[in-house]
N, C-alpha and C positions, 0 to 999 in steps of 0.2 A: 437513547442513542442519537437520535437525532439533535439533543443538545451538543451532544458531545462533536456531530459530523460538523454543527455551525461554529461551534467554537475553534474548531481544524480549520475550519476556511476562512475564520475571522483572522487566526492567527497568522495563516499564510499572507492573505491582503494587507494586513498591518506590516508584514516583511517585504511587501512589493510583490509577492508571488500568488500565481492561480492554484485553486487547491490540485490541480494536475501536474505544476511545478513540482508541488511540495511532494505529492506521490512519487514525480520521477526522482525525487532526491534519496525519498526512502528504497527505493528500490536500486538504486546507485549504490547508496551507502550499506545497505543490508541482505540485497537482493541475493548475495551468495557468499554468506560468510567463509572469512578467510581470503576473500579476494577485494582489492581497491579498485578494480574497472569492471565494467559491464559494457557489452556491446549494446549498439543502438536496435539489433534485433531484438537480443534481452529484453531491452525496454521497453519494447513495443508487446512484446509477449507478458510481461508483468501488467501493465495498464492495458492491455486488451484494444491497443491501436494498432493501425497500418504502420510498416517500417519508415515511410516517409513522413508521416505524422509525429514520429517518433525523434526523427532526423531536426524536422522543424522545431521541435519541442527542445531538444539537445541545444540548438544552434541560439534559441532565446537565451537561455540558461546560462551558454559561453559567454554571449554580448552582454549577459549582466557579472560576468568575471564568477560565477558561481561555480562553472564546470568546465572542464579543458576536454576537447575531442582530440583524439590521436588516430592514427591510423594502425590497425593490429598489427604487431612485428610478424606473428605468424602467417596473416592472412591478410594481406594489403586490401582487400576489399572492404574489410571491415573495420567500422567508423568505434574508438574504445572512450569512453567516457569514465572520468573521474571526477570526482569530488576537490575545488580548491580551498583553500584556509578560508578564504571569505564563506564560500559553499558550508564550510562545514561550521563556524562561527553561526550562520545563518540556521543550520539544522539545530544546533545544540539552544538554540532560543527556542525554535517550535517546537521541540522535541520537551524543553520545560514547560512551557504552554498547553501542549498533548497530556503530558503526565498529570500535571495538577489538575486539567479539567476531568481526566478517567480517575483521579482520586476523588473527586468530588462527586463523581456518578456509581461509583463501586458499589454501593449498597443496592443501588435499581439496577445495576447489570447482574449484579449474583441473583435477584430475584427473578430478574427476567429470563438467565438463563435454567435456574431452579423450576420456572412454570415451562418452558420448552421440555427440559428433560421430563417432566411428569406428563404432558402432551404426548410426547414419543414414546413412551410405556405404556400409557392408555392405550396407545393408536397400534402398539405392536401385538397387545394382548385382543385388542377387538380384531387383527386381521389372523391371529392364531385360531381363535374361536370361529370365525367365518372358515376359515380352510379346515378345520377339524369338521364342521357340518359338512362341507362340499364331500369329504372323501369317505365318510359314513354314508352317503345316500346311497 
């Protein structure tokens, strides 16, 4: 997993982006299926950051011509973000690298998920035994 995250970070850096900017792209592009925009507040929620930090992040992406920032038509207090054509091209390049890295570690990920499921099943059985003993006393 760490190898995948490192590779994604390197891909972002090679595109001139920080990891957080890449995560912002993913939130704007896919945060709400069927929508092509996301508000700064929604971006902040997705990235677990403060609104003013999300706005600063959006402004840096806008300065790089990767996103547009525009007032919301329904509520002028909100700023809506959308990805530009240049941003879409950048995101496609990043996605290609991410998917290729995921493919290279898919067997390892499957094994890890299987181990986690096994561990969780074992813990559930132990907890049931413990709770069963307590109720019999």
